[in-house]
C-alpha positions, -999 to 999 in steps of 0.1 A, spaced: 197 55 750 184 72 719 164 96 741 195 106 761 209 141 758 244 148 746 252 158 782 240 124 795 259 105 768 290 126 775 288 119 813 286 81 807 314 82 782 337 102 805 330 78 834 338 48 812 370 64 800 382 69 835 376 32 842 395 22 811 424 44 820 428 26 853 433 -8 836 465 -16 818 456 -26 783 489 -30 764 486 -46 730 477 -83 733 469 -78 769 435 -61 766 414 -88 783 403 -66 812 393 -36 791 374 -59 767 354 -72 797 347 -37 809 335 -26 774 313 -57 771 297 -52 805 291 -15 798 272 -23 766 253 -51 781 240 -28 809 222 -9 781 207 -40 767 232 -44 739 242 -80 729 279 -81 725 302 -105 707 339 -110 711 368 -124 690 400 -125 710 401 -90 727 379 -74 700 345 -64 712 317 -57 688 280 -52 686 252 -45 660 224 -20 663 191 -36 674 174 -31 640 203 -45 619 188 -54 585 208 -77 562 212 -60 528 211 -25 541 244 -5 539 265 -9 570 285 18 588 314 7 610 322 28 641 357 17 652 384 26 676 409 7 697 413 0 734 449 -11 735 477 13 745 514 16 742 535 14 774 537 47 794 566 71 786 592 71 813 589 108 817 554 106 833 552 127 864 517 113 874 504 78 876 495 69 840 468 45 853 450 71 875 425 92 856 430 128 868 405 154 858 418 190 862 415 223 843 392 208 817 416 180 809 415 142 816 450 128 822 458 92 818 474 66 795 452 61 765 430 91 772 439 108 739 450 77 719 424 66 715 402 64 746 384 97 738 375 85 703 365 51 716 340 63 742 326 90 720 319 65 692 304 41 718 281 68 731 271 76 695 263 39 689 242 38 720 223 70 708 212 52 677 211 16 690 173 13 694 163 35 665 145 18 636 147 29 600 182 42 600 198 48 566 227 26 576 231 -4 599 256 4 626 284 -19 638 305 -9 668 340 -24 671 364 -18 700 395 -34 684 427 -48 699 463 -47 689 461 -15 669 492 0 684 513 -29 671 493 -35 639 487 -70 652 471 -97 632 447 -105 661 430 -71 659 405 -57 634 422 -77 606 412 -110 623 376 -98 629 367 -83 595 363 -117 576 337 -128 602 315 -97 598 287 -89 573 297 -67 544 307 -32 555 302 -2 532 322 25 551 336 33 584 345 61 609 378 52 625 383 71 658 418 85 662 429 119 676 425 143 646 411 173 664 378 162 648 390 172 614 387 146 586 417 125 576 405 115 542 438 99 532 465 80 552 500 70 543 508 34 541 537 19 559 562 -3 540 593 -16 558 619 -33 537 651 -52 546 679 -46 521 709 -67 517 740 -55 498 763 -84 488 800 -81 481 830 -103 484 851 -108 515 887 -99 516 916 -86 537 913 -49 545 951 -44 541 952 -56 505 933 -45 474 909 -74 474 873 -82 479 842 -61 472 831 -40 502 793 -45 508 792 -13 528 801 7 498 774 -10 477 750 -2 505 762 34 507 754 39 470 719 24 475 713 45 506 723 76 486 696 67 461 670 64 488 681 98 502 679 116 469 652 99 448 619 117 444 589 96 435 570 114 407 534 111 420 527 137 447 494 134 466 475 166 472 467 153 507 497 132 516 526 147 497 554 126 482 564 91 491 590 93 519 619 69 524 641 68 554 670 45 561 668 37 598 692 8 605 725 -4 590 747 -33 601 772 -60 591 781 -92 607 818 -82 609 835 -83 642 870 -78 629 884 -45 618 906 -60 590 880 -79 570 862 -64 540 825 -73 547 807 -94 522 772 -86 536 757 -53 547 721 -51 558 700 -20 561 664 -12 568 642 14 550 610 29 565 588 39 535 556 60 539 536 55 508 509 79 495 476 67 480 488 72 444 511 42 445 506 5 453 533 -12 474 541 -34 443 548 -3 423 571 12 449 590 -21 453 594 -24 415 608 11 412 633 5 441 646 -28 428 652 -12 394 675 14 409 695 -2 436 719 -31 437 709 -46 470 682 -72 472 650 -62 490 625 -80 511 593 -64 525 585 -72 561 548 -68 554 525 -54 528 494 -51 551 494 -15 560 485 0 527 479 37 519 442 45 517 418 73 509 381 81 509 366 103 482 356 139 491 323 131 475 316 103 500 285 110 521 306 108 553 329 135 541 301 156 527 283 154 560 314 165 578 319 195 556 285 208 565 298 211 600 328 231 588 353 202 591 384 204 570 401 175 551 437 165 552 461 136 548 475 118 578 512 106 579 505 81 606 489 46 602 459 32 619 434 3 616 421 23 586 450 8 566 435 -27 571 400 -19 559 391 -28 523 363 -2 522 361 36 524 370 48 559 371 83 574 396 88 602 382 113 626 382 117 664 387 140 694 421 148 707 454 157 691 478 133 676 507 153 690 497 142 725 498 105 716 524 83 732 537 112 753 543 116 790 512 129 809 489 122 780 456 140 782 425 149 763 402 179 769 369 167 782 350 192 760 366 175 730 348 142 739 315 160 743 318 179 711 328 147 692 297 129 703 275 157 690 295 158 657 293 121 652 256 121 658 250 150 634 271 133 606 252 100 609 219 118 609 227 134 576 234 101 559 207 90 535 
């Protein structure tokens, strides 16, 4: 489709998105949308491959040893918000908007990147090989998504990750570190001056989380942010001093710290023991001097740091998060994307790739 106009690419992308909206594709249940994406690509002569519910394809003139650019977005969705007033699985086009579950997050990005891939698919002598991946399980950061696929792919030099950013460039992204904390005391009777109350130990530690300021502040992502979100004991009786108090801390880490550094600082300052649930979703950044970012700036795109995580966190290479739609519409009732956003995204993606040398 390299001779297709932007209008033709947009029309095909929009029709595909309407079909995807009509098919439930919750995380780990993306089989049907995977089949639709494979069939769509195959209709244009593209050989597709699949791992689980991840669908991927290489450009026709893929040359080993040439730098490779990954075009990635996800086709899973969260479950619809209960406040929907329209059918979330019916694509409704009205007033320049396309309503439907997954339209904004991240269907618009997905079909725009797919259209971009088709535009370049048959072109020889590209500066970069192109690899298109429609990944699964992004919304739950599942191990069966992009993380499972990457080890099977050829070396990747950089990526565009399609997420709703209003087509501005998220050059940095906060990592997500969730830790379980356990304060340990000594049980005793509440009526007597005995025992060591684990809740009070936890309270002192929680106060530290609430007041501590990590020194390194990112120009894009700001400071590391810690938020205590759960606290509990096993006590059922009102008259027992609890020996154990557990609490959970949600930590959003900027790109200036490794997870190990953050964990070390925390353990130095609190009495509770800590255990990270996962260290997979690391903070990441791409240099402003990277060709992708430089190309975006020629279009007047701005750079910023994103507080939300995406599959970008699982990529061990420079990745630019950029796509149509607005993150504020994600996971909301009556989710929508402006159709013009998809059309403009296709044009911008093509222009950026054309500028890579």
